[in-house]
N, C-alpha and C positions, 0 to 999 in steps of 0.2 A: 277298179273293183273295190278298193278301199272306201273311196268316196261313196259309191253306190250303196254299199251296205252298212255305212257308218251308223244310220239310224237304228238298225236292227241290234247293232252291238251295244249302243248307249241304252236302249231299252232293256237288253238282257242284263247289263250291269246294274241298272237301277233296281231290277228285281231282286239281284244278289245282295244289294245294300239293304233293302227293306227286310229280307229274311235274315239278315245278320244280327238284328236285334234279338231274335229268338235264340239264335245260336250263342250269343254273348250271354243271355241269362242262363241257359244251359251250362255253359262253361263255368260261370260263377257258383252256380250251385253244386257243381261236381268237384271242382278244383280249387275254388276260391280265387280264380285268376281273372282278370280283367283284360283290357286290351294291351297287347304286347307292342312296345314302341321299338323300332329298329332304326338306327342312324343311317343316314345316306351312306356313310363311309362303309358300313357293313353290307351294303346292297351289292353284292358281288357280280362279276361277270356282266356288267352294264345292263342289268335288268331294268326295263322301264314300265312302272306301273303307275296308273292314274288313281292311286288310293289316296285317301284323306290323309293330311299331315297334321301333327300336333302343332302347338304354339312354337316349338323349337324347330320346326322343319323336319321332324323325324316322320319316317313312314310309320303308320299305325295299322297292325293287322289284327283282326278279331281272331282270337285263340280259343279253340274249344276242342273237346275231345270227339274222337270218331272210331268207330269201329266198322270196317268195310271187308266184305268178301267180293273181291273183284271178279270181272267177268271171266278171266282166265284161270281163277281158282286161287290166285295170290290173297294173302291175308294181311291186313294191317289194323293196329290198334294203337292209339296214342293220341297226342296233341295234333291239332290240324289247324291251318290257316290258308286261305286263299286257294282252296283246292290242291293243297300238297301238305305232306308231313312238315311240321314246324314245332319244335321243342323236343319233348322226350316221346319216343315211340317205338313199336316193334313191327318189322316187315318180315313176312315169311313167304318165301317162294315156293311154287308147287314142287320143286326139284329137291326141297329141304334145306336149301340155304336160308340163313336167317341173320338179320341185323337187329340189335337192340341198343338204343343209345340216343344220342342227340341228333337232331335234324336242324337244318336251316334252309327254308324255302325249297324243300324237296331234295336237299342234298345232304348227304351224311357229312356232319361237320361237328367237331368236338370229340367227347369220349363216348366210345361204343365198343361193342363186341359183335363180330361177324363169325359165324360158324358155318362150316361146310357139311353136308351130308355124310361125308366120309369120317367125320369126328375132329378135323383140323379146326383150330380157332385162331382168331387174332383179336386181342383185346388191347386197346390203346386210343391213340388220337388218330382222327380223320380230318381230312380237308378235301372239299369239293369232290367227295366219293373215294378219295385215295386213302390208303393207309400212309399217313404222313404225321410225323412228330415222335413221340415216344411210344412204343408198344411192344406187346409179346405175342410171338406167333408160336403156336404149338402144333406140330405135325401129327398125322395119323401113326406114325411110326415112333412117337415120343420124343423126336428131336425138338429143341426149342431155340428160338432167338429173341433176345431181349435187348433193345437198344433203340437207336434212333433210324428214322425212315424218311425217305423223300419220294413221293409219287410212286408207291408201292416198292421201292428198292430200298434195301439196307444202305444207309448212307450216314456216316458218322461213327460214333463209338458204339460198339455192341459186343454181346457175349452170345456165343452159339455152342450148344451142346448137341452132339451128334449121336445116333442112335447105337453106334458101335463103342460109345464110351469116350471118344475123342471130344475136345472142346477147343474153342478159339476165342480169344478176347482181344481186341484192338480196334483198328481202323477199318472201315469199309467204305466203298465208293462204287456206286452204281450196281449195288447187289453183291459185290464180291470183295474179298479181302484185298485191301490197298493201303499202303501206309506202313505203320509199325503195329506189330501185334505178337501175340504168343499163341502157339498151336501146341497143344499137349496131347500125346497119344495115351491109350489106356495103360500101357506099360510104364508110364512116368516119364518117358522120353519127351523131350520138348524143344521146340525151336523159338527163340526170341530174336525179332529182327524186323527186316523190311519185306514188304510185299508189293507185288505188282500185278494188277488185274487177275487176282486169285491165285497167283503163283509166287512161291518164294523166290524172291529177286531183290538183290542189293546186299547190304552188310547185315550180317547176322550170326548167331550162334546156335549150335545144336548140341544138347546134352543128353548123354546116355545115362541109365540108372546106375551103372558101375562106376560113376565118376569120370569116365572119358569125356572129352568135348572137342568141338571144332568151331573155330571162330574165324570168319573170313568173308569173301565176297561170293555171292551165289548168283546164278544166272540160270533162269528156265527150271527152277527147282532143284539145281544140283550145284556144287561148289564149282567155281570157275575163276580162277586167278589166285591172288595172294590169300594165304590162310595159315593157321596154326592149329595143329592137332595136338591135344594134351592128354597125357594118362593120368590116372588118379593119383599116382606118387609124385607128380610135379614135373616129370620129364615131358618134353615136348619136340614136336617137329615143326619147322618153319619152311615153307616152300610155295611153289607155284602150282596149284592144282587144275587138271583137266582131265575129263572123261577119256579123252583121246590118248591112247598110250604113247603116240609118237611125241606128243607134247609134254609128257609127264615124266621125264627121266630124272630119277630120285637123285642121282649123284650131282647133276648139273643145276636143278632147280630147287633143291632143298638142302636143309641140314639138320641133323638130329642133335638134341641138347639133353643129355641125361641129367637127372637131379643131382645124382652123386654117382660114385663108382659102383655102388651095390646095385643100381637100377637094373631091372630085367633085361638081360641081353637080348630077348626076343623083340624088344622094342627096336633094337637098332637094325634088325632085319625087316621092320615093318615096311611095307610097299604102299605108297599113297594111293594106289589103286584099290587097296583094301577099304578105303573110306567109302568109295561107291558100293562096295559089297555090303558094308555095314548099314547103308542107308537105303539099300534097294527094298527093304521090307517096310518102309514108311512111306505112306502116300496120304495126300490130303483127302478126306471123306467127302464125297459129292453130297449135295444138299437134296432134299425132297423136292420134287417138281410139282407145281399145282397147274391144273388146266384152265382155271377161271380166277379172275381177280374181282375184288369187291367193286372197283370202279366199272366192270363190265356188265354188272347186273343191272336189269331195268325195272322200273316201276310201271306197272300197269294202271297208270292213273291218267284218266282223261280230263282235260281242262280246256276251257275256251282260249282262243288267240285273239289278240288285238292286232288288226292288220295282217293276220296270217293269211296264207294261200287259200283262197276260196272260202275262208272261214272255217276250214276243216280243223278238227281237233288233232293235236299231235301228241304222241306217246313220249313220256319224260323218262330219261335215264336217271339212275341213282345219283350221278354226279350233277344233274340239273340241266343238261343239255338236250335239247330235243332232237330225236333222231331224224336224219334227213334221207328222203328216199333214194337219193343218188349215192349214199354212202356204200362202200365196199368194205367187205370184211378183210382184216389184215392178217397176215400169216406171222406176224412178228409177236411171239409170245415168250420169247427168252427174257423174261423180266424177273421172275422169281428165283432168286439165287443164281442169276445168270443162266437159268435154264428153264425148259418148259417144252411142251408139246407143240409143234408147229401144226397149225390146223387152219382150214378155211371155212369150216362150219361150226356147227354148235358144240360148245365144249361142256364140260361137267357143270351143271349148275345154270345152263343157259336158260333163261325164263322169258324170252320174248314172246309176246302174246301170240298164240295160234301157231307159233313156228314159221311164221311167214316172213320174218325178217331177222337176219343174224345180227346180234348186237355188235357195235363196232369195238374193236379192241383198243387198248390204250395207245398202240402205235398208230392206228388210223386217226386218232383225234389229236394226238400230241407227237410231232415229229421229233427227231434226236435234238434238234436246235432248241425246241421248247423245253425238253427234258434238261438239257445242259444249262439253259438259262435259269431253270427252276433250281437246279442243284447248286449252280453258282450263287444264286440269292440265299439259298439255305447256308451255304458256306460263310457268306458275309453275315448273315444272321447270328451264326455261331460265334463269330468274332465279336458281334456287338452285344451278345448276351452271354457274357462269361459267367462261368460257373462260379459259385463262392469258392475262395481259396481255402482249402483244407490242410490242417496240421498232418503231416505224415503219421502213419501208424507207429505205435510204440514198438521199439526193438528189443530183443534180449541183449544182455551184456555181450559185447563183442568177443569172439574168440573161443577157443576150446582149452580148457585148462590141461596143462602137460603134467599128467600124473603117472605113476609107475605103470609100465606097460605101453605107453605112448612111444611111438618110434623115434621121438626126438627128447625123450626123457634124459637119456645120458648126456646129450648135447647140452640140455639145460643145466645140468649138475656141473658140466665142465665150464660152462659159461659162469655161473655163479661162484665157483671156486676161484677162477681166474680174476673176476672182478673184485672179489673180496681180497684177494692177494695184492692187485695193483693199487687199490685204494688205500689199503692198510699199510702198504710198504713205507717205511720212513723215507722221508726226502727233506732236503733244506728248503726253507720258505723261498719260493721263487719270486723274483722281481717281474713285473709286467713287461720290463724291457729285456726280451729274450735274445740270446746270441743266435747267429745264423746257424750254428751247428745243431741247435735244437730242432731245426726244420730239415736237417739232412736226411734223405730217404733212407740212408743206411742206419739211422737212429732207431734202433728197435731192440727190445729186450726178451730174450727167450727164457722161458722157465719150464722145467719139466715136473709133471705131476704124477709120480707112481702111485699106484693104490696103496701101497704100505706107508707112504709118506716120505718125507726127506728133512734136510736140516731147515729148509726154507718153506716147505709145504706140509700140510696136515694129511693124515690117512684119509682116504675117501672110498665110497662104495663104486665109484665108476671105473672106466677103463683107464689104461695108462695113456697120458696125452702130453702134448706140449702146448704151452700158452705163449702168445707173443703180443707184446704192447708196441704200437706204432707211435713214434715221436711222444713218449710218454710225458715228457716235461711240458710240451705244448698243450696237450689235453688236460693236464692237471691245471695249468694256468687258465685255460679257457674256462673250466669249471669254476675257478675263483672268480674270473671275470663275470660269469654268469650269476655269481652269488649262490652257488650250490653248496650246501653243507655236506661234507664227506660222510658223515655218519647217516644222514638222511638218504644220501645217494645209494650208499651200500644197502641200507635197510629196504629201499623200495626194489632193488633188483635182486638182493641175495637174501632177503627175509625168509620167513617160514612159508610165506604164500608163494605158490608156483606162478610161473609165468602163463601167459595165454597165447596160444597161436591163432592168427587170423585165418579164416576158413580156406581162403585161396591165395595163390602167389600172385605177384603183380605181372605185368606184361613181360618184365625182364626176367622172370622166374624167380625172382627173390622172394624169400618169405619174411613175415613180419610176425614180431612177438610184442606183446603188451606186458608191462608190469601190473601187478594186481591193483596198485593204487591209480592206475592209468597216467602216470606222470611221464613216463618214459617208453619210447618205442625202440625196439631193436631190429634191424634189417639185415639179412644176409647180403653180401656184396659180391660182385665179380671182381676179378682181379684188376681188370681195366678201371673200374670205378675207383678202386684203392689208389691206383697210380694217379688218376685225376685229382683226388683230394689231396695226396701228398704233394703234388705239383703245386696246387693253389693254395695250400696251407699258409704260407707267409702272408699272402695278400689277404686271405680269409680272416686271419687272426688280427692283422692291423685294421681291417675294415670294422670289426667288432669293437676294437678300442676306440675308433674315431666316431662310430655311430651307434649310439646307444639304442636308437630306435629302429635299427636295421630290421628288415622283415625276412632275412635270410633264415634258413633252418639252423637251429643250434645243435652243434655236434658236441658230444661230451666224452667220446672215447672211440678209438679204432683198434681192433683186436683181431686175433686169428687163433682158432683151435685146430691143431694137427694131431691126429690120432696116430699112435705108434703101432708098428706091426706091419703086415703085408700090404694093406691097403693104402697107408699114407693118406688118408683123407684130410683135405683142408677146408675149413669154414671160416671165411672172413666175414665180419659183421661191424656194424657202425651203431652206436647208441645216440639217440636224438631225442629231443623233446616232443611230447605229444601235444599238438596244437589245441585239441579239443578237450584237454583236461581243464574244465571250467565249472564254476558253480551254476552256470546256466546249461540247460538242455539245448543241444544243437539240433534244430528242426530239420534244416536243410544243408547239405554240403555239396560244394561245387568244386571241381578241378578245371581251372580256366587257363587257356593257353592262348587264345586270340586266333586260333584256326578253326575252320569249319568242316574240313573233310573227316567224316567219321567222328565227329565231336558230338554225338548224342549217346545217351545212356540206352541200354537194352531193356530198361524197366518201364512197364506200364504204370499208369498212374496209381492204381490200386496196390502195386508191388512196392512202391517207394516207401522206405522206412526212414527212420532218424539216422541211420548209418549207410544209407544208400549214396554213392558218389555220383553226382550228376555233372554234366559237361557243359560246354559253351552254349550249344544249340537248345539246351534244356532251361537256360536262364531266362527268366521272365520278370527281371527287376532291373532298375537302376537305383543307385544309393546316393543320398544326399547326406553329406557330412558338414557339420559346423564349420565355419571358415577356419579357425585355427587348426582343426584336425585335418581338413582337406589340404590346406597348404603344406603342413608337415607330411602328410601322406604323398603328395606329389614329389616333393623334394627327396624323400626316401625312396621311393620307386625308381626315380632317376638315378640315384646313387648306387643303388643295388643293381640295376640293370647295366650301368657302366662298367661295375666291377666283373659281372658275368661275361660281358661282351669282350672286356679286355683278356679274361682268362680262357676265351674261345668256348664258352658254355652255351648250349642251346637246349631246347625241349624241356624247360623248366615250366612250372605252373604256379598260379596264385591258388592256393587252397583257401576257400572261403566258406566260413559257417555263419548261418543266420539263426538267431533266436527271436522268435516272434513274441513279443510282450503281452499281447492280448489274444487269448484263445477262449472260446466259449466252451460251455460243458458238452455241446454236440461235436466239438473238433473243428469249428469253423474259425479260421483267422479273422479277427475283427479289425477292419479298416479304421483309420483315424476319422472320427466324425467331424463333419463340417462345423465351422464355428458359427454360432448364432450371433444375432446383432449385439447381444450383451456379453459375448465373449465366452458364454458357456458352451461346452459341448453338447450336441443333441443327443449323443449316445453315452448314456451313463453307465453302461455295462463294462465291468472291469474284468481284468484278466483272471482267469481261474487259475492259471498256473504261476502267476508271478506273485501270488500271495505270500509264497515262501520266501521270496527274495526282495530285497531292497536294492535297486540299481545302485552301482557303485558311483562314487563322485567322479565325474570326468576329470577332474584336476589330479586324481590319484591313479589314472588309468595310463598304461603305456601303449603306444601305437600297436595296433593289431590285436589287442586283448580286451574283449567286451567293449568295443566302442559304440557309443549311442549314435543312432543314425535313423533316417527315415527311408523306407524302401518304397518306391513307386512301381506299380505293376505296368508291365509292357505287353504288347501283342505283336506278332508277326503277321502281315497281311499279304506277303508275297511268297516267293520261293524260299523256303526255310534257310537254304544254304547260302542264298545270296543276301540275306538280311540277318547279319550276325547278331545285331542289336535291335530289339523290337521298338515299336512306338509307344511312348508313354501315354497312359490313359487317365491320369490324375486320379488315381486310387492309391492312397498312401497307407503305410503300416509302420508302427513304431517297432524298432528292432534293435538288437544288440549284435555287433559283427565281431567276429574273430577271423584273422587272416594272416598268411604268411607265404613266402616263396619257398617252394619245395622242389625236389628232384633236380638239384644244381650239380650233378655230377656226370652230366653227359656232355662230352665234347664233340665237336663236328669232326669225327673221324671218318675213315675210308667207307665204313659201312653206312654212315648217315649221308655221305655225298652220294653213294650209289643209290640209296633210298630216294634221295631228292631227284636224282637224274631219272630214275624209272618212273616215280609218280608224276614227274612233270610232264611226262609224254601223255599220260592218261587224264590228268586233271590239271585245274588251274594251279600253277605253282604257288599263287599267294595263299591258297587254301590248305596247303598241306603243312604238317608240323615240321617236317625236316627241311630247314633252310639254314643258311649260314648265320653265325652268331649275331652279326651286325644287323641283318634283315630281321632276324628273330626278335631281337631287343626292341627294334623300332616297331614292329608290329604288335608285340606284346604290350608296349607301353600305349600305343594308340587305342588299343582295346580297353585296357584297364581305365584309361582317362575318360572313355566314352561310358562306362558303366558306373564310374564313381564321379560325382560333381558336387559342387558347393551348394549348400542351401542357402538360398537367397530370399525366401520368402517363407511366411508361415502358412501351414496347411490348415 
C-alpha cells in the first residue's frame, strides 16, 4: 500500500513546499519571523519527517501565524508549522477548556496556562501535554497548589492551601504527601514530620496552640509506639502509645516527669488515651477532584500521514500522539491529588470531534511502569540540578528575657546572688596541683540567704533559699585554667542585664539560660547528671591540664538552689561556655552523633533559621582542613573520645557551626569560583556579609574556634538512612568552623541499656544512639573522620 500510493504522497508534499513560500512571506510581514530551526535532539518521540535540513543538520520548519475555526467548533490562533501548532498559540475547545502558551510540533511544551470552564486554572510548565515542571493549580473552590509536578502529579516540593484554611508544605510523591512536611490547621495546630502515601506515618511532632505537644512515632495517622507528651510548663510523659486500650497500660508503659513540685497535679492523672481524644478533631483535608486533565484533551487538527494506514488522516491529541481506533478508554482517573472520578465515558471538557471517540486517559497511554520510570528520572534530575545554596533566614535574638513577672524571675535572682557570693568569697590562691580531697563528692559548701540578709549575705527581694557550691576549689581553679577573669565572669552573669531563657527545654527536660553577652550558658541538671560530673571531675580536670586544645565542653561552676519552706524545691545547674559566642554569624548549626535513627530535624528548608539545630541526616557537606589543623583535630578527637570511653560516657555530640564567608545580596551562598589559567578567580563577587570582619590569623586561632576551612557540598542518592554521608559534587565554599563536643554527662546506665535492647529489636542496632561507650566512641570517630578530611589540593 505504501509503495502503491507513494507517488501521490510525493506530489502532495511538493504542493505543500511550493505554497510554503507564500506562508513564509506572510509570517515575516506579521511577526518578523523567518524559518524556525529545530535540532534533531528536540525532535521528540521519534517523529520522522522528510523536511529540509539546514547546513547544521537541523530540521527547518516554516513558521507562520494561523487562525482556524475547526470543523467541530474548536478555535486556534497563533503560530503554526507543518499543519500543527508550533510556537506561541491559544487553543479553545468547544466545552470551554482553553490553553494559552507554548507549543512544540502540536504538543503543549514549555510555559503555558490551562483553564477549565469551571474556573480552575493551571499556570506553569508543560511537557508533551502533561503538567510537568513547576506550576500553580488554582481550584474552583479557591484551594491552590504551587510546586513541582511530574506527569500531572504533584511530585517534589510543594505548598498546598486548602479551602477550609489548612495548608501543607513539604514533599509530595505521586500526587500525595510523602516524605517530610508540615501540615497546619486553621486553629494554628500543626504537625511537622514524616508522611507516607498521603498519611501521617513515621517520626513526627504535633503542636497545639496552648503549648502542649506530642513527639513520637506515628502509624496510619495516629501515634503508635514510643512518644513523649509535653505540657506547656515543661512537665512531660514518656511512654508507649497505642489506640488499643489493652496495649496502653499507663503504669506499665509510661512515666510522668513533673517540671517541679508545683506542677499541676491534674497532669499526673493524665491518661495516654486522652491524646487520641485531643487528636480526634484533626483530619487531613481532601483535595478537589478534577474529571479531565490537560493531557486528555484532543486537537481537532487534520494532517496528512506518510505511510499511514490507507493514507487516511488521523486526529492528533494535545500530547502529539495520534489516537488509534483500537484504543479503549481507561477508568483510571485517580491521578489528581490521588483522587478523581472513575469513568469510562466522556468527562468534563471532552472535546473529541463529533463525540464518536472517547479520548484515551493517561492510564491507557502510560502504564504504572512508565509513570514510575518518569518519576524516577525526575528524582535523578532533581539531584543533578541542585538548587543554589541559600543562607538561612535571619533570626531574632535567642531567648525570652527573664523580667519581673516571669515564672523563673525569683530563681534568676537566687542564681545571681549565689554566683556573686561564690566568686567574691575570699580564698587562698590555689595551685593547679589540687589535692584529692578537693574532688571529694562531700566537698560542698551550703550558704543560707534569708531575705533580711545575714552576716555573710546581703538583704534581697527574693524568697528565703539555700545555696550550694559543689567542689568549689576545683571549679575556681578550672576558671583560672580557662583564663576567666573573676570580675568579668561575675559581671556577665550577675550584672544589671537579665538572663534569657531559651524557648523550649531539651529532650532531657533541662532548661537553658543565656547571659546577656552570650558568653555563658546555664543549664538545669538532673541529680544523676550531677553525680556523673562529680565522678568524672578528676579525670576531666587533668584532661584540660594536659590538652589545651581539647574540644570538650568547658564547665565553670556547679551549683544548687534549695528553696526553704514546705516545698523544699531543689534546682541544680551547671555554668558552661557558649560555643557560638563569636564575632562571626553562625549560618548553620549541626548536632552530630554519627547515628541515623531519627537523626533529622523537623524543620522544612524555609523554616531553617540561623539558630535552628540540624542533625546528621541534614548535613550536606564535608569539610577540608589545612594539614596542620586536620592533624591536630584528629589527635584531639581521639584523646577526647578515649577519656569519655574510659569514664563510661555515651550519647555525646559534636556541635558544629558554619559561617559562610561569601553571601550575595539575594541571600545566595557563593561557591568558590574555579581558577582561570592565569590564576585569577572567575567570580569577582565578594561577600556582602564579611565586609565588616577581617578573618583572624590562623596562627592565633585555637582549635574549634573560627577555624578556616573549605566546605564541599554533598548529595545523597539512595535511601537517606543508609547513606549517612552524601557523595561530594565538587562544589566548594569558603567557611569558618566552630565546633566542640557537648552533652558529656550521660553514662551508660540501666535506662540506656534498656533503650538499646528495646530499639535493637525494632531497628538496626548500629543506627541507634544508645549503644555502649566503646561502640559509641568508635562509631562517633568513624563518622567525624568521614566528614572532616585533609585539604590536599587547591579548588
